[in-house]
C-alpha positions as CSV (number, residue, x, y, z in Angstrom):
1,M,16.0,-7.0,2.4
2,I,14.0,-5.5,0.1
3,V,14.8,-2.6,-0.8
4,A,11.2,-0.2,-1.8
5,D,10.9,0.7,-4.8
6,A,8.8,2.9,-6.6
7,R,8.4,1.3,-9.3
8,S,6.6,-1.9,-7.4
9,R,3.7,-1.9,-7.3
10,P,1.4,-3.5,-4.6
11,A,-0.1,-7.1,-4.5
12,L,-2.5,-8.7,-2.3
13,M,-1.9,-12.6,-1.8
14,S,-4.3,-14.5,0.6
15,P,-2.4,-16.6,2.8
16,G,-3.0,-19.7,0.4
17,M,-1.6,-18.5,-2.3
18,V,2.4,-17.5,-0.9
19,R,2.2,-21.3,0.4
20,R,2.2,-21.9,-2.8
21,I,4.8,-19.3,-4.4
22,L,6.5,-20.0,-2.0
23,K,6.5,-24.0,-3.2
24,G,6.9,-23.1,-6.7
25,E,3.0,-24.4,-7.2
26,K,2.5,-21.5,-8.4
27,T,3.6,-19.0,-11.3
28,Q,0.3,-17.7,-12.5
29,T,-2.9,-15.5,-11.6
30,R,-5.8,-13.6,-12.7
31,R,-7.4,-10.5,-12.2
32,P,-10.1,-9.3,-13.9
33,V,-10.0,-6.3,-16.1
34,K,-11.4,-3.4,-14.5
35,A,-13.4,-0.1,-15.9
36,K,-16.0,2.0,-15.3
37,A,-18.0,1.0,-18.3
38,W,-17.9,-2.7,-17.5
39,P,-21.2,-3.8,-19.6
40,M,-19.4,-1.8,-22.4
41,V,-16.2,-3.9,-21.6
42,R,-17.8,-7.7,-21.4
43,D,-19.3,-7.2,-25.3
44,C,-16.7,-5.8,-26.6
45,R,-13.3,-7.3,-28.4
46,L,-9.4,-7.3,-27.7
47,A,-7.9,-5.5,-30.0
48,K,-4.0,-5.2,-29.1
49,L,-1.5,-5.4,-26.2
50,D,1.3,-3.3,-26.1
51,G,2.9,-4.0,-23.1
52,D,0.8,-2.9,-20.3
53,V,-2.0,-1.6,-21.6
54,A,-4.9,-3.0,-23.7
55,W,-6.9,-2.2,-26.7
56,F,-10.3,-3.0,-26.7
57,E,-12.6,-2.2,-30.4
58,L,-16.4,-1.9,-29.5
59,P,-19.3,-3.7,-32.1
60,R,-21.0,-2.4,-34.2
61,S,-22.2,1.1,-32.6
62,P,-23.4,4.7,-32.9
63,Y,-20.7,6.4,-31.2
64,E,-17.1,7.4,-32.3
65,E,-15.7,6.2,-30.8
66,C,-15.3,2.1,-31.5
67,W,-12.0,1.6,-29.8
68,F,-11.0,1.8,-25.4
69,S,-7.2,1.3,-24.3
70,I,-7.1,0.1,-20.0
71,R,-3.2,0.0,-18.6
72,S,-2.4,-2.8,-15.6
73,T,-3.1,-1.7,-12.4
74,W,0.2,-4.4,-11.9
75,G,2.0,-3.4,-15.0
76,G,3.6,-5.9,-17.7
77,P,6.8,-8.0,-18.3
78,R,9.4,-6.8,-16.2
79,G,7.7,-5.0,-14.2
80,R,8.0,-6.0,-10.0
81,L,5.4,-7.1,-8.0
82,W,5.6,-6.5,-4.0
83,V,3.0,-9.4,-2.2
84,R,0.8,-8.1,0.7
85,E,0.2,-10.5,2.6
86,N,-1.9,-11.6,6.1
87,A,0.8,-10.3,9.1
88,Y,1.2,-10.3,12.8
89,I,3.2,-6.7,13.1
90,T,4.4,-6.2,16.6
91,P,4.5,-2.8,18.2
92,P,7.9,-1.1,17.9
93,G,10.3,-2.0,21.4
94,W,8.3,-5.7,21.0
95,A,10.8,-7.1,20.8
96,S,14.8,-7.1,20.8
97,P,16.7,-6.0,17.8
98,E,18.1,-9.6,17.1
99,E,14.2,-11.1,17.4
100,C,13.0,-8.8,15.1
101,N,13.3,-9.0,10.8
102,C,12.1,-5.5,9.8
103,T,12.8,-2.3,10.1
104,D,9.7,0.2,9.5
105,D,9.7,4.1,8.0
106,E,11.3,5.1,10.8
107,G,14.5,2.8,11.8
108,R,13.0,0.8,14.0
109,P,13.5,-3.1,14.4
110,R,10.0,-4.7,14.1
111,H,9.0,-8.4,14.1
112,V,6.5,-9.3,11.8
113,G,4.8,-12.9,11.5
114,Y,3.5,-13.5,8.3
115,A,0.0,-16.0,8.8
116,A,1.1,-17.8,5.4
117,D,3.4,-19.3,8.0
118,M,1.9,-19.7,10.7
119,G,-0.2,-22.6,12.3
120,A,-2.8,-22.5,15.0
121,D,-0.8,-22.6,17.9
122,A,1.4,-19.3,16.5
123,V,-1.5,-17.6,15.8
124,R,-2.8,-19.1,19.4
125,C,0.1,-17.2,20.7
126,A,-0.1,-14.0,18.7
127,R,-3.6,-13.6,19.8
128,D,-2.1,-14.2,23.3
129,Y,0.4,-11.8,23.0
130,G,-2.8,-8.8,22.1
131,L,-1.2,-9.1,18.7
132,R,-4.0,-8.7,16.3
133,C,-3.9,-10.2,12.5
134,T,-3.2,-7.4,10.2
135,P,-5.4,-7.2,6.8
136,S,-3.1,-7.7,3.2
137,I,-4.2,-4.9,2.4
138,L,-3.5,-2.7,5.5
139,V,0.7,-4.1,5.2
140,P,2.9,-1.3,4.8
141,R,5.3,-2.0,2.1
142,W,8.7,-2.1,4.4
143,A,7.0,-5.2,6.5
144,C,6.9,-6.5,2.6
145,R,9.4,-10.2,2.7
146,L,8.4,-11.2,-0.5
147,E,8.8,-9.6,-3.9
148,L,7.9,-10.7,-7.7
149,E,8.6,-10.4,-11.4
150,V,6.1,-10.0,-13.9
151,L,7.5,-12.0,-17.2
152,D,4.8,-12.7,-19.1
153,L,1.7,-10.7,-19.6
154,R,-2.1,-11.9,-21.5
155,V,-5.5,-10.9,-21.8
156,E,-7.7,-13.8,-22.4
157,R,-11.8,-14.5,-21.3
158,V,-12.2,-16.6,-17.6
159,T,-12.3,-19.2,-19.3
160,A,-9.7,-19.1,-22.0
161,I,-7.5,-20.8,-19.3
162,S,-6.1,-24.3,-20.0
163,S,-5.5,-27.3,-18.2
164,A,-1.7,-26.6,-17.8
165,D,-2.9,-22.6,-16.5
166,C,-4.7,-24.1,-14.1
167,I,-2.0,-26.0,-12.6
168,A,0.4,-22.9,-13.6
169,E,-2.8,-21.4,-11.2
170,G,-1.5,-23.4,-8.3
171,L,-4.0,-26.2,-8.6
172,S,-2.4,-29.8,-8.4
173,P,-1.7,-31.8,-10.7
174,T,-4.5,-33.9,-11.7
175,M,-4.6,-37.7,-10.4
176,R,-6.3,-40.7,-11.5
177,N,-10.4,-40.7,-10.1
178,E,-9.9,-36.6,-9.8
179,E,-11.6,-34.3,-10.9
180,P,-9.7,-32.4,-13.5
181,A,-8.4,-28.9,-13.3
182,R,-10.5,-26.8,-14.8
183,P,-13.1,-28.1,-13.3
184,R,-11.7,-27.4,-10.1
185,Y,-10.4,-23.7,-11.2
186,R,-14.2,-22.7,-11.7
187,R,-15.0,-23.5,-8.4
188,L,-11.7,-21.6,-7.1
189,W,-12.5,-18.4,-9.2
190,E,-16.7,-18.9,-8.3
191,S,-15.5,-18.8,-4.5
192,L,-13.5,-15.8,-5.3
193,Y,-16.0,-13.6,-7.5
194,G,-19.2,-15.1,-6.3
195,P,-21.6,-18.0,-8.1
196,G,-22.0,-18.0,-11.6
197,S,-19.0,-15.4,-13.2
198,W,-17.3,-18.3,-14.4
199,L,-20.1,-17.8,-16.7
200,L,-20.2,-14.1,-17.3
201,D,-16.6,-15.3,-19.2
202,D,-15.1,-11.4,-18.6
203,W,-11.6,-10.5,-19.5
204,V,-8.6,-11.1,-16.8
205,W,-5.5,-10.6,-16.9
206,A,-3.4,-13.3,-16.9
207,Y,-0.2,-12.8,-14.7
208,T,3.6,-14.9,-15.4
209,F,5.6,-14.7,-12.3
210,R,9.4,-15.6,-10.0
211,I,9.5,-15.1,-7.7
212,A,13.0,-12.2,-7.6
213,E,13.4,-11.5,-4.1
214,I,12.7,-12.8,-0.7
215,R,13.3,-11.8,3.2
216,G,15.9,-13.8,5.1
217,P,16.4,-17.4,3.8
218,L,13.8,-18.9,1.8
219,R,12.0,-21.4,4.6
220,K,10.4,-24.7,3.1
221,V,6.8,-24.7,3.5
222,S,4.8,-27.5,4.3
């Protein structure tokens, strides 16, 4: 069982991302660097990365402050992330203790079905029993089954991603007569952040991670 750790930070992952992580196909993820003065960040230069803090230098400016820093919300290398994923969470007393796979904050046995593992029949069954899918952002810490360890952190422009990094992001290797990995990743990025977001060439946090802990046996994911 994963034990709650105040140093662990929540990381939202879609069912598709979770499936690829469990299959060992996804070991990287990229998230935009966010700051209050985002237009200023877009035009600046990365000066250095110190742990989980990125220091940026502004172009020639009439302002005195020519340097500023942004801290990664997910921490740096050796940090832990607990994965928030879509799940069907049963109410207390819904299932027998033997059928439960979690214990909530009040010590009550609960059963949690993870959307990444569930086929159409399982989803229909859950809905027939009156269970609704809890979106990842609302999944509580005690329902987490997957914890990741951050192995490496970089700050780079999103278009700097290599073909090898695209594969580490979970894309399948390019086969003969197939489209290269980078154009496929560009489509994926724009599906998440909007048309034209790739051309903005924003700064991103590039995390490399591995599975640190998982509740229960690591089942084979098809």
